[in-house]
C-alpha positions in Angstrom: 57.5 119.7 278.7 59.3 117.3 276.4 58.8 117.8 272.7 57.8 114.5 271.1 59.2 114.1 267.5 56.4 111.6 266.7 54.2 114.5 265.9 56.0 115.1 262.6 53.5 112.9 260.8 50.5 114.9 262.0 52.2 118.3 261.3 53.1 117.1 257.8 49.5 116.0 257.1 48.2 119.4 258.4 50.7 121.2 256.1 49.7 119.2 253.1 46.0 119.7 253.8 46.5 123.4 254.3 48.4 123.6 251.0 45.7 121.7 249.1 42.9 123.5 250.9 44.3 126.9 250.1 44.8 125.9 246.4 41.3 124.5 246.0 39.2 126.6 248.4 41.2 129.8 248.9 38.7 131.7 246.8 36.1 131.1 249.4 38.1 133.1 252.0 39.1 136.0 249.7 37.7 138.7 252.0 38.3 136.9 255.4 40.8 138.8 257.6 44.3 137.3 257.5 44.4 137.0 261.2 41.2 134.9 261.3 42.7 132.4 258.9 45.9 132.2 260.9 44.0 131.7 264.2 42.0 128.9 262.6 45.2 127.0 261.7 46.8 127.6 265.1 43.6 126.3 266.6 43.5 123.2 264.4 47.3 122.5 265.1 46.8 123.0 268.8 43.9 120.5 268.9 46.0 118.0 266.9 49.1 118.4 269.1 47.0 118.1 272.3 45.3 115.0 271.0 48.6 113.5 270.0 50.0 114.2 273.5 47.1 112.4 275.3 46.0 109.8 272.7 49.0 109.4 270.4 48.9 109.1 266.6 45.5 107.4 266.6 43.7 110.2 268.4 45.2 113.0 266.4 44.9 111.2 263.0 41.2 110.4 263.8 40.6 114.1 264.6 42.2 115.2 261.3 40.2 112.6 259.4 37.0 113.6 261.1 37.6 117.3 260.8 38.4 117.1 257.0 35.4 114.8 256.4 33.0 117.0 258.3 34.3 120.2 256.7 33.9 118.8 253.2 30.4 117.5 253.8 29.4 120.9 255.4 31.1 122.8 252.6 29.5 120.9 249.7 26.1 120.8 251.4 26.1 124.5 252.2 27.2 125.4 248.6 24.5 123.2 247.0 21.8 124.6 249.3 22.8 128.2 248.3 23.4 127.6 244.6 27.2 128.2 244.8 29.6 126.0 242.9 31.6 124.1 245.6 35.0 124.5 243.9 34.7 127.7 241.9 32.7 129.9 244.4 30.5 131.0 241.5 28.4 133.0 241.0 30.8 135.2 242.8 28.5 138.1 243.4 25.9 135.8 245.1 28.6 134.2 247.2 29.8 137.6 248.4 26.2 138.5 249.3 25.8 135.3 251.4 29.0 136.1 253.3 28.0 139.8 253.7 31.1 141.0 251.9 31.2 144.1 249.7 31.1 143.3 246.0 33.3 145.5 243.8 33.6 144.9 240.1 
């Protein structure tokens, strides 16, 4: 299989989104197992690279745009519905209860 260097744009965008996402929303994944977070990003990168292979930049960039938009809409809607601040994950104790995580002070 030939490695296409045109995918650099998509990988750069995923890297930037991951960095921003971890900075802004990392507190929402505080108790999530490390391996689940890694699998999630391998899955996203795999879909992006597969779409790039079959549909080019347009397909993979549309996927990235759709995934980010849908994720943000879901995140803000879910947080508002459950009374959680969408950027601060507060009140923290209530958020932990919703995720079925153990709360320790």
